[in-house]
C-alpha positions in Angstrom: 0.0 0.0 0.0 2.9 2.4 0.8 4.3 1.9 -2.7 1.0 2.6 -4.3 0.6 5.8 -2.3 4.2 6.9 -3.2 3.4 6.4 -6.9 0.1 8.3 -6.5 2.0 11.2 -4.8 4.6 11.3 -7.6 1.9 11.2 -10.3 0.1 14.0 -8.5 3.3 16.1 -8.5 3.8 15.3 -12.2 0.3 16.4 -12.9 0.7 19.7 -10.9 4.0 20.4 -12.6 2.5 19.8 -16.1 -0.5 21.9 -15.3 1.5 24.9 -14.0 3.9 24.8 -16.8 1.0 24.5 -19.2 -0.4 27.8 -17.8 3.0 29.5 -18.1 3.2 28.3 -21.8 -0.5 29.2 -22.4 -1.1 25.5 -23.5 -4.6 24.6 -24.6 -4.9 21.7 -22.2 -4.4 24.0 -19.2 -7.1 26.5 -20.2 -10.1 24.7 -18.7 -8.1 23.2 -15.9 -6.6 26.4 -14.2 -7.7 29.8 -13.1 -11.4 28.9 -13.1 -11.3 27.8 -16.7 -12.4 31.3 -17.6 -9.7 32.3 -20.1 -9.3 31.6 -23.8 -5.7 32.7 -23.3 -4.0 33.2 -20.0 -3.2 36.9 -19.3 0.4 37.7 -18.6 -0.3 38.4 -14.9 -1.7 34.9 -14.4 1.2 33.4 -16.4 3.7 35.3 -14.3 2.0 34.1 -11.1 2.2 30.5 -12.3 6.0 30.9 -12.9 6.4 31.4 -9.2 3.9 28.5 -8.6 6.1 26.3 -10.8 9.0 27.0 -8.4 6.9 26.2 -5.4 5.8 22.8 -7.0 9.5 22.0 -7.8 10.4 22.8 -4.2 7.6 20.6 -2.9 8.9 17.8 -5.0 12.4 18.3 -3.7 11.3 18.4 0.0 9.1 15.3 -0.5 12.0 13.4 -2.1 14.3 14.5 0.7 11.9 13.1 3.3 11.4 9.8 1.4 15.2 9.4 1.4 15.2 10.0 5.2 17.2 13.2 4.7 16.8 16.2 7.0 14.5 19.0 5.9 15.1 22.5 7.3 13.3 24.3 8.5 11.3 21.4 9.9 8.0 23.3 9.6 8.1 23.3 5.7 6.3 19.9 5.3 3.4 21.0 7.5 3.2 24.3 5.7 3.0 22.4 2.4 0.3 20.3 3.9 -1.8 23.3 4.8 -1.1 24.8 1.4 -2.4 21.6 0.0 -5.7 22.0 1.9 -6.0 25.5 0.5 -5.4 24.1 -3.0 -8.1 21.4 -2.4 -10.6 24.1 -1.3 -9.8 26.5 -4.2 -10.1 23.7 -6.8 -13.3 22.4 -5.2 -15.0 25.8 -5.5 -13.9 26.4 -9.1 -16.5 27.1 -11.8 -14.7 24.7 -14.1 -15.6 21.1 -13.6 -12.2 20.1 -15.2 -10.4 22.2 -12.6 -12.5 20.6 -9.8 -10.9 17.3 -10.7 -7.6 18.8 -9.5 -8.9 18.2 -6.0 -7.7 14.6 -6.4 -4.0 15.3 -6.8 -4.2 18.2 -4.4 -5.6 15.9 -1.7 -3.0 13.3 -2.3 -0.2 15.8 -1.9 -1.8 17.4 1.2 -2.1 14.0 2.9 1.5 13.1 1.8 2.8 16.2 3.5 0.8 15.7 6.6 2.2 12.2 6.9 5.7 13.5 6.0 5.5 16.2 8.7 5.0 13.5 11.3 8.2 11.7 10.0 10.2 15.0 10.1 9.3 15.8 13.7 9.8 12.3 15.1 
């Protein structure tokens, strides 16, 4: 079961990374799946915001992999912060007007749970 969960977490990260890069590049597949699905072309402001989001996702992947390799994470509160950020992401995707964006609740939930579990490993 642990292996399946780890694969689900990595697939969720891959989806998030593909999605945020898709927004940055104004890719057609990302249009209905991000920013409420309301744009025919993402405005530069949204695309710029998603550049920073891309770096957050990359840092999340780095932190998660560090924890999975039993390496230290500093500061130790980062995994818990990412867990709460995941909860915000779940909420924001759930209230989206776009049903395709609402599906992002699934990877967001998996990542949030992974960081809540990981935050327990870091502290103990």
